[in-house]
C-alpha positions in Angstrom: 76.6 79.5 93.9 78.8 78.7 90.9 82.4 79.8 90.5 83.4 79.6 86.8 87.1 79.1 86.3 87.7 79.1 82.5 91.5 78.9 82.8 91.4 75.3 84.1 88.1 74.2 82.6 86.6 73.5 86.1 83.3 74.8 87.5 83.2 74.9 91.3 79.7 74.5 92.8 79.8 75.7 96.4 76.4 74.7 97.7 76.5 76.5 101.0 77.4 79.9 102.4 80.7 79.8 104.4 80.1 80.8 108.0 82.9 80.3 110.5 86.0 81.7 112.0 89.8 81.8 112.0 91.1 79.2 114.4 94.7 78.1 114.1 97.7 80.3 114.0 100.8 78.9 115.7 101.4 78.9 118.6 97.7 78.9 119.5 95.2 77.5 120.4 96.6 74.7 122.6 96.6 71.4 120.8 94.6 69.8 123.7 91.7 72.1 122.9 91.4 71.5 119.2 88.8 68.8 119.1 86.6 70.4 121.8 86.8 73.9 120.1 86.0 72.6 116.6 83.1 70.5 117.9 81.8 73.7 119.6 82.1 75.6 116.3 80.0 72.9 114.6 77.5 73.0 117.4 77.1 76.7 117.0 76.2 76.3 113.3 79.5 77.1 111.8 80.6 75.2 108.7 84.0 76.7 107.9 87.3 77.1 109.7 90.4 79.0 108.7 93.8 77.5 109.3 97.1 79.3 108.8 99.9 77.6 107.0 102.9 79.6 108.1 106.0 79.3 105.9 108.4 79.8 108.7 106.8 77.1 110.9 106.3 74.4 108.2 109.3 74.7 105.9 112.0 73.4 108.2 114.8 73.2 105.6 115.2 73.0 101.8 112.7 70.2 100.9 111.8 69.3 104.5 108.2 70.2 105.4 106.3 69.4 108.6 102.6 69.3 108.0 101.8 67.3 111.1 99.8 70.0 112.9 97.7 70.8 109.8 97.2 67.1 109.2 95.7 66.7 112.7 93.5 69.7 112.2 92.3 68.7 108.8 91.5 65.2 110.1 89.4 66.7 112.8 87.6 69.0 110.3 86.8 66.0 108.2 85.5 64.0 111.2 83.4 66.9 112.5 82.1 67.9 109.0 83.8 71.3 108.8 85.4 72.8 105.7 88.9 74.2 106.1 90.2 77.2 104.3 94.0 77.1 104.4 95.7 80.5 104.6 99.0 80.6 102.7 101.2 82.9 104.8 104.5 84.0 103.1 105.0 87.1 105.2 107.2 85.1 107.5 110.4 83.5 106.3 112.1 80.4 107.7 115.2 81.3 109.7 117.5 79.0 107.6 116.4 80.8 104.4 117.2 84.2 105.9 120.7 82.9 106.9 121.3 81.4 103.5 120.2 84.4 101.4 120.7 87.6 103.5 120.7 89.7 100.4 117.0 89.0 100.0 116.0 91.0 103.0 113.8 94.1 102.5 115.8 97.3 102.2 114.4 100.7 103.2 115.1 104.0 101.4 117.8 104.9 104.0 119.6 101.6 103.4 118.3 99.8 106.5 117.9 96.0 106.1 114.9 94.5 107.8 115.7 91.4 109.8 112.7 89.1 110.2 111.1 89.2 113.7 107.9 88.6 115.6 105.0 90.9 115.0 101.4 91.2 116.4 100.0 89.1 113.5 103.0 86.8 113.4 103.9 85.9 117.0 105.8 82.9 115.8 108.4 85.1 114.1 109.8 85.5 110.6 107.9 88.7 109.8 107.9 90.4 107.3 109.5 87.6 105.3 112.0 88.2 102.5 111.6 90.4 99.4 110.2 88.0 96.8 111.7 90.0 93.9 114.8 88.0 94.8 114.8 84.7 92.9 116.2 82.4 95.6 113.5 83.6 98.1 110.8 83.3 95.4 111.9 79.7 94.5 111.9 78.7 98.1 108.4 80.1 98.6 107.2 78.4 95.4 108.6 75.1 96.8 106.6 75.6 100.0 103.3 76.4 98.2 103.7 73.5 95.8 104.4 71.1 98.7 101.4 72.4 100.7 98.9 72.1 97.8 100.2 68.7 96.7 100.1 67.4 100.3 96.4 68.2 100.7 95.2 67.7 97.2 91.8 65.9 97.3 91.5 66.1 101.1 87.7 65.8 101.9 87.9 68.7 104.4 89.6 71.1 102.1 87.5 74.1 101.0 90.5 75.8 99.3 93.4 78.2 99.8 93.4 81.9 100.7 96.5 82.6 98.6 97.3 86.0 100.2 95.9 87.0 103.5 95.1 90.7 103.4 96.8 91.7 100.2 98.8 94.8 101.2 102.4 95.8 101.8 102.7 95.1 105.6 105.9 97.1 106.2 104.2 100.4 105.3 104.6 102.7 108.3 105.6 99.9 110.7 109.3 100.6 111.1 109.7 104.3 111.0 108.7 106.6 108.1 110.4 104.5 105.4 109.7 103.6 101.8 110.4 100.1 100.3 112.0 98.2 98.6 115.4 99.3 97.5 117.2 95.9 97.4 119.2 95.4 94.1 116.6 92.9 92.7 113.7 95.4 93.1 115.7 98.2 91.6 116.5 96.1 88.6 112.8 95.1 88.2 111.8 98.8 88.4 114.3 99.6 85.6 112.7 96.7 83.5 109.3 98.3 84.2 110.5 101.7 82.9 112.1 100.1 79.8 108.8 98.4 79.1 106.9 101.6 79.5 109.2 104.1 77.8 111.5 102.0 75.6 114.7 104.0 75.5 116.5 106.2 77.9 115.6 109.3 75.7 111.9 108.7 76.3 112.4 108.4 80.0 114.3 111.7 80.0 111.4 113.4 78.3 108.9 111.9 80.8 111.0 112.7 83.9 112.8 115.8 82.6 116.2 114.3 83.3 119.5 114.0 81.5 120.4 110.4 82.0 123.0 109.0 79.5 122.6 105.3 80.7 120.2 103.1 82.5 122.9 102.5 85.0 122.2 106.1 86.3 118.5 105.4 86.9 117.3 104.6 90.4 113.9 104.9 92.1 113.1 108.0 94.1 114.0 107.7 97.8 112.6 110.9 99.3 109.5 113.0 98.8 109.8 115.7 96.1 109.1 115.1 92.4 106.0 114.0 90.5 106.9 111.9 87.5 109.4 109.6 89.1 107.3 109.0 92.2 104.1 108.3 90.2 106.0 105.7 88.1 107.6 104.1 91.2 104.2 103.8 92.9 102.6 102.4 89.8 105.4 99.9 89.5 105.0 98.8 93.1 101.3 98.3 92.7 101.8 96.4 89.5 104.5 94.3 91.2 102.1 93.3 94.0 99.7 92.2 91.3 102.4 90.1 89.7 103.2 88.4 92.9 99.5 87.6 93.5 99.2 86.1 90.0 102.4 84.1 90.7 100.9 82.7 93.9 97.7 81.6 92.2 99.5 80.0 89.3 101.8 77.9 91.6 98.8 76.7 93.7 96.7 76.0 90.6 99.4 74.0 89.1 99.7 71.8 92.2 96.0 71.4 92.6 93.9 72.6 89.6 90.6 71.7 91.4 91.2 73.7 94.6 89.2 76.9 95.3 91.6 79.9 95.4 90.5 83.0 97.3 92.0 86.1 98.7 91.0 89.2 100.7 92.3 92.6 101.5 92.1 95.4 103.9 89.4 97.7 102.4 91.9 100.5 101.9 91.9 100.9 98.1 90.0 104.2 98.3 92.6 105.9 100.5 95.8 104.0 100.9 96.5 102.5 97.4 99.8 104.3 97.0 101.3 103.1 100.3 99.5 99.8 101.0 100.0 98.9 97.3 96.5 97.4 97.2 94.1 97.5 94.3 91.1 95.3 95.1 89.9 95.4 91.5 93.2 93.9 90.4 93.3 91.4 93.2 89.7 90.1 92.7 90.4 89.4 89.0 93.0 86.8 89.9 91.1 84.6 92.3 87.9 82.7 92.4 86.4 84.5 95.4 87.5 87.8 96.9 86.7 89.4 100.3 87.6 91.9 102.9 88.6 92.3 106.5 86.2 94.5 108.5 86.8 95.5 112.1 84.3 98.4 112.6 85.2 99.2 116.3 88.9 98.9 115.8 89.0 100.8 112.5 86.6 103.5 113.7 83.8 102.7 111.2 80.3 103.9 111.7 77.4 102.0 110.1 77.7 103.9 106.8 81.4 103.3 106.5 80.9 99.6 107.2 78.4 99.5 104.3 80.8 101.5 102.1 83.7 99.1 102.4 81.4 96.2 101.5 80.0 98.1 98.5 83.6 98.8 97.5 84.6 95.1 97.5 81.3 94.2 95.7 82.4 96.7 92.9 85.9 95.3 92.8 84.6 91.7 92.6 82.8 92.7 89.3 80.0 90.2 89.6 82.1 87.4 91.3 81.1 85.9 94.6 82.6 87.8 97.5 82.5 87.5 101.3 83.4 89.1 104.5 86.6 87.1 105.0 87.4 88.6 108.4 84.9 90.4 110.6 85.4 91.7 114.2 84.5 89.1 116.8 85.8 90.6 120.0 87.9 93.6 121.4 90.5 94.3 118.8 93.8 96.2 118.7 97.5 95.9 119.5 99.3 96.5 122.7 97.5 97.4 126.0 94.7 99.4 124.5 92.1 97.5 122.4 88.8 98.6 121.0 85.6 98.1 122.9 84.1 94.6 122.6 81.2 94.2 120.1 77.9 93.4 121.8 75.4 91.0 120.2 73.6 93.8 118.5 76.9 94.8 116.7 77.4 91.3 115.6 73.8 91.2 114.3 74.1 94.5 112.4 77.5 93.6 110.8 76.0 90.3 109.5 73.0 92.1 108.0 75.3 94.6 106.3 77.3 91.8 104.8 74.1 90.0 103.5 72.5 93.3 102.3 75.7 94.2 100.4 75.7 90.8 98.6 78.4 89.0 100.6 77.8 85.2 100.5 79.6 84.3 103.7 81.1 85.6 106.9 84.2 84.5 108.7 85.0 85.9 112.1 88.4 86.9 113.4 88.5 84.8 115.4 87.1 81.9 117.4 89.5 82.0 120.5 91.1 85.1 121.8 94.8 85.6 121.0 97.2 84.1 123.7 100.6 85.6 122.6 101.8 88.9 121.4 100.4 92.5 121.3 97.0 91.2 119.9 96.4 89.2 123.0 94.1 88.7 124.8 91.7 90.2 122.2 89.8 89.3 119.1 87.9 86.2 120.2 84.3 85.4 119.6 84.5 83.2 122.8 85.8 83.5 126.3 89.5 82.9 126.9 88.8 79.2 127.7 86.9 78.7 124.5 83.4 78.7 126.0 80.6 80.6 124.1 79.7 84.2 124.8 76.5 86.2 124.0 78.4 87.3 120.8 78.8 83.6 119.9 75.1 83.0 120.2 74.3 86.1 118.1 76.7 85.0 115.4 75.3 81.4 115.4 71.8 82.6 114.4 72.9 83.7 110.9 74.3 80.4 109.4 71.1 78.7 110.6 69.0 81.4 109.0 70.8 81.0 105.7 70.6 77.2 105.9 66.9 77.5 106.4 66.5 79.9 103.4 69.0 78.6 100.8 67.3 80.6 98.0 68.8 83.8 99.5 72.1 82.6 98.1 70.8 83.0 94.6 69.9 86.7 94.9 72.4 89.4 93.7 72.4 93.1 94.3 71.0 95.3 91.6 73.1 98.0 90.0 73.2 101.3 91.9 71.8 104.5 90.6 75.2 106.3 91.1 78.7 105.1 90.5 81.7 106.8 92.2 84.5 106.5 89.6 87.6 104.9 91.0 90.5 106.5 89.1 93.8 105.3 90.6 95.8 108.2 89.1 93.7 110.7 91.1 94.5 109.1 94.4 98.1 108.4 93.5 98.6 112.0 92.6 97.1 113.2 95.9 99.5 110.9 97.7 102.5 112.1 95.8 101.5 115.8 96.2 100.7 115.5 99.9 102.6 112.5 101.2 99.2 110.9 101.8 95.9 110.6 100.1 93.8 111.9 103.0 92.0 114.5 101.0 91.1 112.0 98.3 89.8 109.6 100.9 87.8 112.4 102.6 86.1 113.3 99.3 85.2 109.7 98.6 83.9 109.0 102.1 81.9 112.3 102.2 80.1 111.9 98.9 79.3 108.2 99.5 77.7 109.1 102.8 75.7 112.0 101.4 74.2 110.0 98.6 73.6 106.9 100.7 71.8 108.8 103.4 69.7 110.4 100.7 68.4 106.9 99.7 70.7 106.1 96.7 72.6 102.9 96.2 76.2 104.1 95.5 78.5 101.7 93.7 82.2 102.0 93.1 83.4 101.5 89.5 86.7 101.5 87.7 86.7 103.4 84.4 85.9 100.2 82.4 82.8 99.6 84.5 80.9 102.9 84.2 78.7 102.1 81.2 75.1 101.7 82.2 75.1 103.9 85.2 72.7 106.8 85.2 75.3 109.0 86.9 79.0 108.8 87.4 80.6 111.0 90.1 84.3 112.0 90.1 85.8 112.7 93.5 88.9 114.8 94.0 89.9 114.3 90.3 92.9 116.6 90.0 94.9 114.1 88.0 93.2 112.3 85.1 95.3 110.5 82.4 94.4 110.7 78.7 93.0 107.2 78.5 90.6 107.7 81.4 89.6 111.2 80.1 88.8 109.7 76.7 86.6 107.0 78.3 84.8 109.5 80.4 84.1 111.7 77.4 82.8 108.7 75.5 80.5 107.8 78.4 79.0 111.3 78.3 78.8 111.4 74.5 76.8 108.2 74.6 74.2 109.6 77.0 75.7 109.4 80.4 75.6 112.0 83.2 79.0 112.9 84.7 79.2 115.0 87.8 82.8 116.1 88.7 84.3 117.9 91.7 86.7 120.7 91.2 89.8 120.7 89.0 89.2 117.6 86.8 92.5 116.8 84.9 94.2 119.9 86.3 97.2 117.5 86.0 97.7 114.9 83.4 100.2 112.1 82.6 103.2 112.3 85.0 101.6 115.1 87.0 102.1 117.8 84.4 99.7 120.8 84.6 97.2 120.8 81.7 96.3 123.9 79.7 93.4 124.4 79.3 91.9 123.0 82.5 89.9 120.8 82.6 92.7 119.0 80.7 93.0 116.0 78.4 90.1 117.2 76.2 87.6 117.5 79.1 87.2 121.3 78.8 85.0 120.7 75.7 83.0 118.0 77.6 82.3 120.4 80.5 81.8 123.4 78.3 83.8 125.5 80.8 87.4 126.2 81.7 89.6 127.8 84.3 92.1 130.4 83.4 94.3 129.9 86.5 94.9 127.3 89.2 92.4 126.9 92.0 92.2 129.2 94.9 93.2 127.6 98.3 90.4 128.0 100.8 91.7 129.8 103.9 89.9 131.8 106.6 86.6 133.1 105.2 84.9 130.3 103.3 83.5 131.2 99.9 80.1 129.5 99.6 78.1 127.8 96.9 74.5 128.9 96.7 71.7 127.1 94.9 67.9 126.6 95.3 67.9 128.4 98.7 70.7 126.4 100.1 74.4 127.1 100.6 77.6 125.3 101.8 81.2 126.3 102.1 84.0 125.4 99.8 86.7 123.1 101.1 90.4 123.0 100.1 89.9 124.7 96.8 87.6 127.0 94.9 87.9 126.8 91.2 87.1 130.0 89.2 85.2 128.9 86.1 84.7 130.7 82.8 81.6 129.5 80.8 82.1 128.4 77.2 79.1 126.3 76.1 77.9 125.5 79.6 75.3 127.3 81.7 75.6 128.1 85.4 73.4 126.2 87.8 74.8 127.8 91.0 76.9 130.7 92.0 79.5 131.6 94.6 78.5 133.9 97.4 80.8 136.5 96.0 79.7 136.0 92.4 80.7 133.8 89.5 79.6 130.4 88.3 80.1 127.6 90.9 78.2 124.7 89.4 77.9 124.3 85.6 76.1 121.9 83.3 76.8 121.3 79.6 75.2 119.2 77.0 77.8 117.0 75.2 76.7 114.5 72.6 73.7 112.7 74.0 74.7 113.3 77.7 75.5 116.0 80.2 78.5 117.0 82.2 78.3 118.9 85.5 81.2 120.6 87.1 81.2 121.7 90.8 83.8 124.3 91.8 84.9 122.6 95.0 84.8 119.2 96.7 81.4 118.6 98.3 82.5 115.4 99.9 85.2 117.2 101.9 82.8 120.1 102.6 80.5 117.6 104.2 83.4 116.1 106.3 84.2 119.6 107.4 80.8 120.0 108.8 78.7 121.8 106.2 75.3 120.3 106.8 73.6 121.7 103.7 75.8 119.7 101.3 73.7 116.5 101.5 70.3 118.0 100.8 71.8 120.2 98.0 73.5 117.2 96.3 70.3 115.2 96.5 68.3 118.0 95.0 70.8 118.4 92.3 70.6 114.7 91.4 66.8 114.9 91.4 67.0 118.0 89.2 69.2 116.0 86.8 66.7 113.2 86.7 68.5 110.7 89.0 66.2 109.3 91.7 66.6 106.6 94.3 64.9 103.3 93.4 64.3 102.1 96.9 64.5 104.3 100.0 62.9 105.1 103.4 63.5 108.8 103.8 65.4 108.1 107.0 69.2 108.6 106.7 69.9 105.8 109.1 67.7 103.2 107.4 69.1 102.0 104.1 67.5 99.7 101.6 69.4 97.2 99.4 67.5 95.5 96.6 68.6 92.1 95.3 67.3 90.3 92.3 67.0 86.7 91.1 65.1 85.8 87.9 62.7 88.7 88.2 62.1 88.2 91.9 63.2 90.9 94.4 64.3 90.9 98.0 64.6 94.1 100.0 67.0 94.3 102.9 65.9 97.2 105.1 68.8 97.8 107.5 68.6 100.2 110.5 72.1 101.5 111.3 70.8 103.5 114.3 70.7 102.4 118.0 67.0 102.8 118.4 64.0 101.4 116.6 62.8 103.2 113.5 59.3 103.2 111.9 59.7 103.9 108.2 57.9 103.6 104.9 60.0 101.8 102.3 59.2 103.0 98.8 60.2 101.3 95.6 60.2 102.9 92.2 57.6 101.4 89.9 60.3 101.2 87.3 61.9 98.4 89.3 58.8 96.3 90.3 55.1 96.8 91.1 54.4 94.8 94.3 51.2 94.3 96.1 52.5 92.8 99.3 55.7 91.5 100.9 56.7 88.5 103.0 59.1 88.9 106.0 61.6 86.2 105.3 62.6 85.9 108.9 59.1 85.6 110.5 57.0 84.5 107.5 54.7 87.4 108.2 52.7 89.0 105.4 53.3 92.7 105.3 50.7 94.6 103.4 51.8 97.1 100.7 50.1 100.1 99.0 51.2 102.6 96.3 54.4 100.5 95.9 55.4 101.1 99.5 55.3 99.2 102.8 55.4 100.4 106.4 57.9 98.6 108.6 59.4 98.8 112.0 63.0 98.0 112.3 64.7 97.5 115.7 68.0 99.3 116.3 71.0 97.7 114.7 68.7 95.2 113.0 67.1 94.5 109.6 64.0 93.3 107.9 64.2 91.1 104.9 61.2 91.4 102.6 60.4 89.4 99.5 58.4 91.7 97.3 55.4 89.9 95.8 53.7 91.0 92.5 50.5 88.8 92.7 51.2 85.3 93.6 55.0 85.0 93.7 56.2 81.9 95.7 57.7 82.3 99.1 61.4 81.5 99.5 61.9 77.7 99.6 63.1 76.4 102.9 65.4 73.4 102.9 67.5 71.4 105.3 71.2 71.6 105.9 73.2 71.6 102.7 76.9 71.7 103.6 78.9 70.3 100.8 81.1 71.3 97.9 81.0 69.6 94.6 83.5 70.1 91.9 82.2 69.3 88.4 84.1 69.1 85.2 82.9 71.5 82.5 
C-alpha cells in the first residue's frame, strides 16, 4: 500500500499489513520479560508493536530527556524484526512543569483547577496533562516531541508515530459533570475565534442577541441554557482540537520528515462529537493513516455496531489507508468489574469485520494484561505471565493468512449504495438542546442497522462527499446550516435522491427557528412544509402506514402540508406522513418522524418498510444474502472483485449470495482461504458460513487468475518522489 504525502514530497510504501499489539506503557511489563515477550509476538506471526512514549516519564527537566527504556525496546525490535509504532502521549505532564507553570492547569466551569494525577490509562501519573492553549506548556510539549523524533530518526525498527492516541477530550465526564476549559488562555483563544468569525462586537451581538459594549465583557457559556453561544463554544472547542492535532503533526514532521504519522480515535463522532470534541473526518485529514479503537464487549457492541464503527472510520479516511488501531484482546474495563473475555470465535469475527470493512491492519490492546491501576488485570491477549492463550492462537492465524495472500492488500471497498450524511451541526444542536446527543445517535444507529440488515452497504459521508451516491439519508436533521442546505439542494437538483427524517432545518444558523420549515430553502426541494413545530410523541403512538405495513412515530410527528410533493404514506389518523417531490433532475423524500429511533424503540416493521421504500425509489443492494445476520462486502482491484461474506450470528448459516449484474457477471468463485472452487449460477453462489466466521470469495468472470501467494514480506521502504 502506498501513502502519498505531498506536503513533504515523500511517498511511503508499506509493503506489509501491520498486525501486532500494544506492549509497553510504564510501569509495565517488567523489563526482565521484554525480550521473551517480543520473541513470542514474532513467533505468533505478529510484525508490529506499539510502545508508549509518555511525556511525564521521559521529560525529566527542561532539556533533559531519558530515552533509555525506549532505546532498549527499539533495539530488541530491530534484532527480532518487529516494527515499532511509537505512541506520543501528551496527556500526562511532567511534575516539574506543573510546578513551574501552575496557571496552565485545566480549569472547569466552576473554577476548579485539575491537578495531574494517576488514571486507569496513565498509571504512571501526570494525567490529564496541562492545557496546551497555554504557551509555556505547549513549548515544553513541542520540545519533548522534537527530541523524541530527532532521537529515533532513521532507526531501522521505527514504523512511525501515533501522534495522538485516541483523539478526544479525556476530561469529559471524568471529574464530575463539568465543562472545560476556562483557563485565561483558552478564553482568549475563544474570543479570537469569535472575532475571526464575526469581526466586530456588533455582529456578535446580532448573532447571540446580546448587548456587549466591549470584547472584555465576552466569556464562554458555563452552564446549560442558550443556543447560539453554546453552539459557537462547541464549534470552537472542536476546531481547537483540530488545531492541536495539526500542531503535533507539524512538529514531528519537522523533526523527521520521512516518518509515518498516524492517529486513531474512539469511534464516537456519530454521538459524542460535542463533548468528546472528536471529528474523525478532520482527524484523518491530518495524518498518513487513521484508525479506531474497538472494544466490542466492553463498549456493548453487537456485530452490526462493530461493522458500523469500521464503516464510519472508512468514510472519515476518505480513501486513505485505515486500520483497527486498538481491538479488544481480553476482558476489558475499569475497576473490579470488567467485560467478559473474548473467546477465539470473537477474535476471529472481529478480524473478519476489519478486513471486510477495508482495514489494512489490526493491533490488539494489548499483548500482556495490565499490572497496575483500575484496568488491571485485564485487556491482555496472553495469560498474566505472558504465555499464549487460545485467543493468541486465533489472532495469530490472520497475519499469516494475509502474508500468504498479499494481493488482498490491494483491494479496496466499493462505494455503498446509501450514504448517511454526517452533518455536525445536527448533532451539535441535539447536544445543546438536550445536554447530550443521544437521540441523534439513536437515529444514526437505527437506520444504519435497518439498511445493513436489508443487504445494503451503508457509507458515512460528510456533505462534501455525497456526490455519486444513489441515495443520501439525513438522520435527525433538526439543524441544518445554509451552506449544508445549499449543497444538499444541489445534490438533488443534479439527479440525487435525498431521504430525510422529520424536521430538516427546523433550526438554522445559531439554532434559530426557520420559517418556513423545512428551512434554508429546503421547503422548495421537498415540495412540502410544516405550518407549526413538530408534535411530541406521548402515550398513544401515531403510526405511519404504507404498502400494508405500519410503524409508530418516535420523539416527534411532523404535520406536513403538500405543495408540489405527493404523499407516499399517511398517518393512522390521516394526513401525509411520507412525501416525495421531483426537484431538478432528482427527488427528495420527507418522512414525518425518525425511523431509526422508531426501530430502536422496538417497531419491527420499520426495516422492511424502509427497504421496500428504497426499492420503490430504485435503490437496490448490489451484493446480499437475504439473511440479516450475514453481510456481504465487495472489494475491487483493477476490475477484479473479492466478496467477504461475514456471518455475525453464533450458529452456521447456509445462504445464497447474489451480486447485481451491474457490478460483475461471474461464473464461479474461488474460496481464498481453502482454494476451493465454488460453482455459481445466475450471478449467485450458495455458501455455508460458520458462526462468527467468514468466507472470502474471489469472483471469476471466465479465466481470472487466482490470488497470488507469496512468502513473508515484512519491510517498509521510503522512496523519494
